[in-house]
C-alpha positions in Angstrom: 103.1 146.8 118.2 105.9 144.2 118.0 107.9 143.7 114.8 106.5 140.2 114.3 102.9 141.4 114.8 103.5 144.2 112.3 105.0 141.7 109.8 102.1 139.3 110.4 99.6 142.0 109.6 101.4 142.9 106.4 101.6 139.2 105.4 97.8 138.9 106.1 97.2 141.9 103.9 99.4 140.3 101.2 97.4 137.0 101.4 94.2 138.9 101.2 95.4 140.7 98.1 96.5 137.4 96.5 93.1 135.8 97.3 91.4 138.8 95.7 93.5 138.6 92.6 92.9 134.8 92.3 89.3 135.0 93.4 87.9 133.3 90.3 90.2 130.2 90.3 89.9 129.9 94.1 86.1 129.9 93.7 86.4 127.3 90.9 88.6 125.2 93.2 86.1 125.4 96.1 83.2 124.3 93.8 85.3 121.5 92.4 86.2 120.2 95.9 82.5 120.3 97.0 81.3 118.5 93.9 84.0 116.0 93.2 85.0 113.4 95.8 88.5 113.1 94.3 89.3 116.8 95.2 87.4 117.0 98.5 90.6 116.8 100.6 91.6 120.2 99.2 89.2 122.0 101.5 91.1 120.7 104.5 94.7 121.3 103.3 95.0 125.1 104.1 93.6 124.5 107.6 96.0 121.6 108.3 98.9 123.6 107.1 97.9 126.5 109.4 97.4 124.2 112.3 100.9 122.6 111.8 102.4 126.1 111.7 100.7 127.2 114.9 101.9 124.0 116.6 105.5 125.1 116.0 105.1 128.9 116.4 106.4 129.2 119.9 109.7 131.1 119.8 110.1 130.6 116.1 108.9 134.1 115.1 110.7 136.0 117.8 113.4 137.3 115.5 112.0 137.1 112.0 114.2 138.1 109.1 113.6 138.7 105.5 114.8 136.9 102.4 113.9 139.2 99.4 116.0 137.4 96.8 114.5 133.9 97.2 111.1 135.6 97.6 111.6 137.4 94.3 112.6 134.1 92.6 109.4 132.4 93.8 107.3 135.4 92.9 108.7 135.4 89.4 108.1 131.6 89.2 104.5 132.2 90.2 104.0 135.0 87.7 105.6 132.8 85.0 103.2 130.0 85.8 100.3 132.4 85.7 101.4 133.8 82.4 101.8 130.3 80.9 98.3 129.4 82.1 96.8 132.6 80.6 98.5 132.0 77.3 98.5 128.2 76.8 96.5 126.8 79.8 93.6 125.8 77.6 95.9 123.7 75.4 97.1 121.5 78.3 95.5 118.1 78.2 93.2 117.5 81.2 93.8 121.0 82.6 90.2 121.5 83.4 90.9 122.0 87.1 92.5 125.3 87.8 95.8 123.6 88.4 98.3 126.2 87.1 96.4 129.1 88.6 96.4 127.6 92.1 100.0 126.5 91.7 100.9 130.2 90.9 98.9 131.3 94.0 100.8 128.8 96.2 104.1 130.0 94.9 103.2 133.6 95.7 102.1 132.5 99.2 105.5 130.9 99.7 107.2 134.0 98.3 105.4 136.3 100.7 106.3 134.0 103.7 110.0 134.2 102.7 109.8 138.0 102.3 108.1 138.7 105.7 109.7 136.0 107.8 112.9 134.9 106.2 114.5 131.7 105.1 115.3 130.5 108.7 111.6 130.4 109.6 110.7 129.1 106.2 113.1 126.2 106.5 111.8 125.4 110.1 108.3 125.3 108.7 109.2 123.6 105.5 106.8 120.6 105.8 103.6 122.7 106.6 104.4 125.0 103.8 105.1 122.2 101.3 102.0 120.4 102.5 100.1 123.5 101.2 101.0 122.3 97.8 98.4 119.5 98.1 95.8 122.3 97.6 96.9 122.3 93.9 94.5 120.1 92.1 96.0 117.3 90.1 95.2 117.5 86.4 92.6 115.1 85.1 95.1 113.0 83.2 97.0 112.4 86.4 93.8 111.4 88.2 92.9 109.0 85.4 96.4 107.4 85.6 96.0 107.0 89.4 92.6 105.5 89.0 93.8 103.0 86.4 96.7 101.9 88.7 94.3 101.5 91.6 91.9 99.5 89.5 94.7 97.1 88.3 96.1 96.7 91.8 92.7 96.2 93.3 91.8 93.6 90.7 95.0 91.6 91.5 94.3 91.7 95.2 90.6 90.8 94.7 91.5 87.8 92.6 93.9 86.4 95.2 91.6 87.1 98.1 88.8 85.2 96.3 91.3 82.3 95.9 92.3 82.6 99.6 88.7 82.4 100.7 88.1 79.3 98.5 85.6 81.2 96.4 85.3 79.8 92.9 86.1 82.8 90.6 86.5 83.4 86.9 88.3 86.6 85.9 88.3 88.5 82.7 90.2 91.8 83.1 88.3 93.8 85.6 85.2 91.5 85.5 84.9 88.7 88.1 82.3 86.0 88.0 81.7 84.2 91.3 78.7 81.9 92.3 75.7 84.1 92.5 77.3 87.4 91.4 79.3 89.1 88.6 81.2 92.2 89.5 83.0 94.8 87.5 85.8 96.9 89.1 84.7 100.2 87.4 86.7 103.5 87.7 84.2 104.5 90.4 85.3 101.5 92.4 89.0 102.4 92.4 88.8 103.8 95.9 90.9 106.9 94.9 89.3 109.2 97.5 90.1 106.8 100.3 93.6 106.3 98.8 94.3 110.0 98.8 93.0 110.3 102.4 95.2 107.4 103.6 98.3 108.8 101.8 97.8 112.3 103.4 97.2 110.7 106.8 100.6 108.8 106.4 102.3 112.1 105.5 101.0 113.7 108.7 101.7 110.7 110.9 105.3 110.6 109.6 105.8 114.3 110.3 104.3 114.2 113.8 105.5 110.9 115.1 108.7 110.0 113.3 112.0 111.9 113.5 114.1 110.7 110.6 113.6 111.2 106.9 114.2 107.5 106.1 111.5 106.4 108.6 109.0 108.9 107.1 109.8 107.7 103.6 109.5 104.1 104.7 106.0 104.7 106.1 104.9 106.3 102.7 106.4 103.4 100.8 104.6 100.9 103.1 101.3 102.8 102.4 101.5 102.3 98.6 100.5 98.5 98.6 98.0 99.2 101.4 96.1 101.6 99.0 95.1 98.6 96.8 95.0 96.0 99.5 92.3 97.8 101.5 90.2 98.3 98.3 90.6 94.6 97.4 89.3 93.8 100.9 86.4 96.1 100.3 85.4 94.5 97.0 85.7 90.9 98.3 83.9 91.7 101.6 80.9 93.3 99.8 80.8 90.4 97.3 80.9 87.7 99.9 78.2 89.5 102.0 76.1 89.7 98.9 76.5 86.0 98.1 76.0 84.6 101.6 73.9 87.3 103.4 72.0 89.7 101.2 72.4 90.7 97.5 71.7 94.3 98.5 75.2 94.7 99.9 76.4 95.3 96.4 74.2 98.3 96.0 73.5 99.4 99.6 75.0 102.0 102.0 78.1 100.0 102.8 79.0 100.0 99.0 78.4 103.7 98.4 79.1 105.2 101.8 81.3 102.7 103.6 84.7 103.9 102.4 85.5 105.2 105.9 85.2 101.7 107.3 87.8 100.4 104.8 89.9 103.5 105.3 90.1 102.5 108.9 91.2 99.0 107.9 94.1 100.6 106.0 95.1 102.5 109.1 94.9 99.3 111.2 97.3 97.6 108.6 99.7 100.5 108.8 99.6 101.0 112.6 102.2 98.2 113.4 104.5 99.7 110.7 104.3 103.1 112.4 104.9 101.5 115.8 107.9 99.5 114.5 109.5 102.5 112.8 109.0 104.8 115.8 110.6 102.2 118.1 113.6 101.4 115.8 114.5 104.5 113.9 116.7 105.8 116.7 118.5 102.5 117.0 119.3 102.4 113.3 120.4 106.0 113.2 122.7 105.6 116.2 124.4 102.7 114.6 125.3 104.9 111.6 126.3 107.7 114.0 124.0 110.2 112.3 121.8 112.6 114.4 118.1 112.4 114.4 116.0 115.1 112.7 114.4 117.5 115.2 111.1 116.3 116.5 108.1 117.7 114.5 105.3 117.4 117.0 103.4 115.0 119.1 105.3 112.3 121.0 103.0 109.3 120.6 100.8 108.1 117.7 97.9 107.6 120.1 97.1 111.3 119.8 97.0 111.3 116.0 94.1 112.6 114.0 93.3 111.1 110.6 92.1 112.8 107.5 89.2 110.4 107.1 87.2 110.3 103.9 85.4 107.8 101.9 
């Protein structure tokens, strides 16, 4: 048995022990992800992280080391978070998801990785490991803040799209009155699930197809307005279809299950941005005389997979 195989078996045993210790919050998290659309992406996060690690595994684990001191620091941080959750977790506003417990688990997973494989391997796989942090559910007060921001942005985009399509519109806050229909952009219409999916897809696309930190950051920044633009397009499209084609569009399948369609529209909007960044990032970095970051994966966006949700 090779040293890396032995270490991997020990790390697998360590992960199994962590899952056993955190069985209750992990089960709560799984139930939450299956019942709440806002958290449904969490079920995919560990598998995506594992897939990204396997993509870069060749030659990386040939001479694994060990970093016990950083591992001990992360372990202590995880135990501290767990202790804070046990002592005061119930007092945290909006802490109904097992946020602190899962954060403690993720910290211990990182600590184990550092202990068994060392800081060199950890640094080489930093993105897949940090990506695992998306499995930590956001507290409800954070979700509420994001929903409110998405509602406000979607309302602005909706108003200007109505104006651009020459549709007479009267707006009062989140309520829009147009000929033949009155709509209210409720929290359920914020498009937060689709927004989270689009943001995660941009994270992955930047990691796989861009080589510089500034280009990856630029792609994420470009995604922010698209989160509300695609939802405004969704609201206006459904309203115009209800007015001019069939009123059932406001209550039918496209309204309740058509988020994937408008998620794709968001990808179409961001595709030229990704293409431009991929084409020009090397040119800009060469002008500054700075080296490119090591490539992270695939060579062309045409092979990209998207985390597609409603």
